Every structure is written in C-alpha cells, then in structure tokens.
N, C-alpha and C positions, 0 to 999 in steps of 0.2 A: 380710415376714417367716414369716409362718405358712403361707402358699403354701407356698414353699419348704421349710419343713417338714415339712408332709404329703406333699410329693412324695419326701424323704429317708425317711420312715416307710414308705411304700409300695415304695421300693427295697431299705431294711432289709429289709421282710419278705420280697421277691423274692430276696433274697440269703439268708437262713436258709433258704428253701424250695430255692435249689441246694445249700447246703452239706448239706441233709438228704439229696438223693437219691442213690440209689444208684450207685456207681462213679465219686463224685467225688475220691475220693483215688488213681484211677488216673491222672490227669495232676497230679502234684504241684506242678508252676510255678503251674498256674491254681489247684490247692486253697490254696496259700500265699500267693497273690494274694489269695483270696478271703475268708481267715481274717485276713488284715491289713486288709481294709476294714472288716470285720465288728469288729475289734477297736477300730479308727478311728471307726467310727459308732457303737458302743454307748453311750458316755456321752452323747452328744446326743441319741439315739435315749431312753434312761432317764429323762434330764431332760424331753424333752417328755410323756413320758407321764405325768412327775409333775405336770406342768404342766397337762394334759387332766382329769387325776383333781383337782386343785386348783379349776380352773375348775367343772368338774362339782360337786364340794360346794359353792360358793358359789351355784351355779343352785338346787342343793336347799334351801340354808337361805334364802333368797329367797322360794321357793317356799312354806316351812312359814310365814315371817310375812309370806307375803298370805294364806293359807289359815285359819291355827291362831289360835285366841282364848286358849287357854289359856296364862297368863303365864309358867308356869314353862319350858312347851316353847319360848315365844317368847324368853324368854332367854336358854336352850340354843342357839336358832338364831344369835341377834345374836353370842355368843360362837366360835360355828362359823363365819359369816361373817367377821367379825373375823381369825379366824387363816388362813382360806382366803385373803383377801384379803392378808394378808402375805406367806403363801405364795407367792402367784400372782407378786408384786412382787419375790421374793428368785429364783423360776425363770426370771423372763422375763429379767432381770439376767445369769443364769447362761448363759441359752440366747443372748443377744447375744454373750457371751464366746467359748462354744462355736463360735459361727457367724464368729468375726474368722477372717480368712487366716491360715493355719499358716504359720511361717517354714519352707521347707522343708529346713533345715539343723539343725532343733532334734534331730531324731533322732542327728544323728550324733557321733561320739568327737570329741576336741577335742586340738590341739598348743597347748602352752599356755608361751610364752615369758615370760622375766622377766629384766629388763638393768638392773643399778644403773645410776642418774643422777647428779643432782651431791650431792656429798657423800662423795666417796673411798671409804677401807675402811668408815664410817659406811653410804653406801647401799648398799654390797656386803653389809653385816652384815643389813639390812633386805629385802634382795632374797632372802637365804637363809632368813629369817623367813619372808616372805611363800609362797614355795616350801613349808616345811613347814606353812603354814596349809592351804594348798589341799591338799597329799598328805591332813593329816588329816582335811578336810572329804570328798575323795574317799573316805578310808579307811569315814568314818561313812554312806557313801552306797553302798558295796560296789561303787566301782569300782576298775579296776586301774590302776594309776600305773607307766610306762614310763619310765626315765630316758635320754634319747637323747644330752644332751652338757651338760657342766658345765666351767665356766669358774673355777676357784675362786682367791680372793683369799689374800694372808697371812695373815689371822688367823680364818678360817674362815667368811668371807662367800662371796658368789658375783657374780662380775662378769657373769655371764649363764647361765642355766641354762635347758634345752629339755626336755621332758617329753611325752608322748603319755598321755592319760586317756582310757580306755575304759570307757563304761558307759551305761545308759539315762537318755535326757534330759541328757547331759552337757552339750552344747551350749544347749540351752535355758535352762539354769539359768547356767552359766559367762559365757556371752558378754555379761554385764554387768559382768565384772571388769577390759574392757579400756581401758587409761587409765593415766593418772600417779598412782600412789599416794605420798601423802607421810607422812613421820614427824618428828614433834618430839619430841626428848626429849637428856637430858644424855648424851654417849656416854661411855665407859669411859674413853676415852684422855684426856679432857676434864678437867683439874686444876681450874679455875676454877668449874666448877658451871652455866657456862653450856648455856641451850638450843640445839641446833643443828638444824639443817631438811634434812633429806633426800629424796631422791626415788627410785623405780623405777618402771620402765615395764612395765605387765604387756600382753601380747599374746595373745588367746585367739582361736584360729582352726580352724574346723569342719575336721574331718579328709577330705581329699579321696577318692572312691574312684578306682579307674584311669579309669571311665568317664567321671569328671567333668573330666579335664585327659588330653592327649594331649602327650606328651613324646617329641620327636625325638632319635633317638640321636645325630644331627649336631650338637645343640645343646648336648650334655653332654661335659664334661671330668670323667673321675676320676681322682684320685689317692689310694694307699692310702700309709699310711705307720705308723710306730710309736705306738701311743697314749700320752699322755702322763698324769702324774696318777695318780689314785685309778681303779682299776678291776681290781683281784684280781690273780691269779697270770697269768703270761704276758703282762701286760699292756705290757711294755716288751722282750719279746724276739721279737714277731712284728708282721709288717706287716699289724695288725687295722683300726687305723682308716680309715675312706674321708673322704675329700674331694670332695664334688660342687660343679662350677661349671656354672651355667646360663647360655650365653654372650649370648642376647638381653636376658637381664633383669640379670645380672650378681649373681646371687643364689648366694650361695656355702653349703653345708651343709658340718656337721662330724659326724661319728658315730665315737663310741668307747667305748662304754659295755658291748659286746656283746666276747666273746673271740673269735667268729667273723668272719671281713671279708666272709662271705656276707650273714649277721644286719646287721650295720653298715651294708652295703651298701644291705638293703630297709630300712633305718629312714630311712635317707639320703633315700630314693626317695620314703618316704612324705611325709616333713617338706617337701621340694621340692613334690610335687604340692600338699600342703595351701596351701603358699606362694603358687604360682600362682593355683591356687584362689580364696585370701584376695585376690588381686592383682585376680582377674577380678570379684571381689563388689564390690571397693571401688569399681572403675570405673562399674559400674550402681548401686551407690547414690551415687554423686558426681552421676551424670547425672539422678538424682533426688534433688536436694537438699532438697527441702522435706521428701520423706518421710524422709530418713536424719537431718534435724534433729529430726524429731518422734518420733524412737525414741531412747529413754532407753538410752544405754551402748553406742550402736552408732557415734558420731561419731567425732570426731578422737582419735587417740591421745595428742597432746599435750595432751588436756585432763586438766585437775586433777579426778580423781573424789572421792578420798577422804583423809581426815587421820587419823593417829593418832596421837593426843597425849598420850605417857607421863607427863608429869608431874599431868596433869588424869582420868588411865584413861578417856581419850573415844575413840571411834571417830565420826569427822562423815563422810557421804555429801553432798556436795554438790549432787548430782543431785536429790535427792528431801528435801534440808532434813531429813536422819534424824541423830539423835545418842544413841548409845548409850554407857552409862557401864560398859563390860563387856569393858575391853582386853584382858584377859587371856584371857578365856574365847575372844575372837576370834582372836587370834593362835593358840590352840590349835585353831583349826578351826570354831570355832562362828559360823558365819556366814550361817545358814539366814534368819536374821530381816534380815539386810542384803539378801539376794535375793530373800525375800519382798516386801519394801517394793518394790525396784525392780521386779520382775514385775508387781505390783498397780499402781502407776504407769505403766507401759509397757502396759499393758491399759487404763486410762481415759483414757490419750490416743489410742490407736488407736481406741477405739469413740467417742471425741469427735469424732474426725476421720470415721470412718464415717457417724455421725449426720449431722454439718454437709452430707457428699455426699450423703445422701439425702434432704435440705431439712427 
C-alpha cells in the first residue's frame, strides 16, 4: 500500500509542476483533465502527507525517550508518542478508505422513480411523502430537482413520480435508497384505528451521458399527445407531452411537465438513456453476483430496505439495523444520518473484502 502511495505522491508532484508550467491553459481540454485529476488526488495526497508527519513525530518521540534522562521531557515525549500512534492508526484507516476503488457513477446526477406498491390510496400518499422527503433533502444539499412525470391519485398521492436530481455527489449518496420502503400507520380513511402496512418502491439510477448509451433511431417510436393533469397553462391545449417506446426492451417513457414538446422530448430521451444504462449495470452486477451481494443498497429492488412506523415515531433501516426515533424530521428530508450509516457500512464491507483478497 505504501509503495503505491509513494508512486501517487510522485505523480501528484509531477502533475502540480505540469499545471504550473507556462502555456498549460492553451489546451483547455488537457488543462481541464489535469485539474480534475488534481482535485481527485488532493484528499489522498494530503492524508498521506499527514500520515508521514505523524510517523515522523512518533520516531522523534522515541528518540527522545532513548536519549533523554530528564523525567519531565520523557513524560512529554510519552504523551506525544501516544498521540502520534493514535493519529497514525486513524490516518491509516482513512488512507485505506481513500484507496478503495471508486464507483465510476458516483459523480453522476440521478433519475429518481417512486412507485406506490401494496396498499392502494395509502401507498400512493406514502409515495408522495417519500418524494417530498427527497426533494427537501436535495434542497438542503443545493441540488436541482426537475420533475419529469407524475401520475396522481385521487386524494393527493402519487401512483408514480419520476424526477431528475442534479448536484455534486448525488448518486454517491442517493444510490442506497433503491428498494422497497414500508410504512406502518393508521390511515386517515380508517375509522377503526387499525394500523395498516403499505409500501412504495424507490429506484435511483445514475443519469447516463450521451456517450454512455447509443440509441438507434430505428429502435424508437415517438408519440406526441396532449398532457393531462397538473402542468400549468397550455397543458391541455397543445400536443406537448411526449411518449417514447424503445422497441428492443419495451421500455416506455412519458414526459409532460414542460410546455414545449422539444423540452419534453429531451427529458424523455435523458430518462430512456439512464434506464438503458441502468439495465446494463444490472446485467454486469448480476454477472458479479458476489460483489453485488456485498454492496449495501445496490441489491434487488424487491428487497425491503426500510420501515417507517408512525405510531412508534421510528424509522428502521433493515440493512444496517439502524433505528432512529425522529420520524417527523426524517419525513421532512433529514436523512443524512441514515445515509452516513449506509455509506460507513458499505465502506467497511468493501475494506474487509479488500483485506481478504490481499490475504
């Protein structure tokens, strides 16, 4: 590991020299690539430098202990050695995490799909609440949310809602949300006060770039129609809604939230690309079944991942056995503690796999 870190340090110093060389900005693409690489390597390099400084501090303290007879100086050196050893341990763990292979999709924007599952109207209301929870979380991260399509139920719920969320690290954090979310509560329509269980399915997909997926014209059927439901002025007077059908897979995409047919068409193609990219990812992950099972939150979408129990005011994530008694703030978008727990557990699993492989 440390040989590799030394090589990275040398490469980083060469990179910095290259960025400081005259005329580097004359080739914008190359300059952009160098800047991106520098930004990616900086946390690792800074942590490694801090590790080396802590190692040096430990060696200096040991030397003092070997050579010094003054008791006060020795006590001070013992204290500094203890601090340095603790720091070395922490930094070594941090370096291992930073060296873990990065998910190439982590920096991508996402497509979020929420569908009401078992439970009729109550499931649709829960789907709408989950959507609002994610929108509030996205706002807290300064991410941009764009609604693509929504199929509303009679009493304010969503049978299905699709949105695009754009922002730094969106997929790296939100990917853990894919799966079945379960709600337990007394519905407003229930006169007997009995607790009902309903579900909604969440799918989080990385948004595909044009170069990630090639869509042939011959594979697509495009239909235009009048939008239905909410959508502002002109919604029912022009053929602005777009439906794409991808013949080879049977995937159908419907986009109606924009007034312009062109904008709806562009959104529909972005969503289709992401769906096809996600299918490809799934195939690849299924081929690496063990790896897929070892990753928290990227498993089967039929897996029940979380329960929201309103009578008890608790939210339980079943994958990491974490229960939080703050259901109101969670439903208002305060999901960072859940996500942090999932990220930490995922890193621990990947680290343990890596250590096993390295013997």
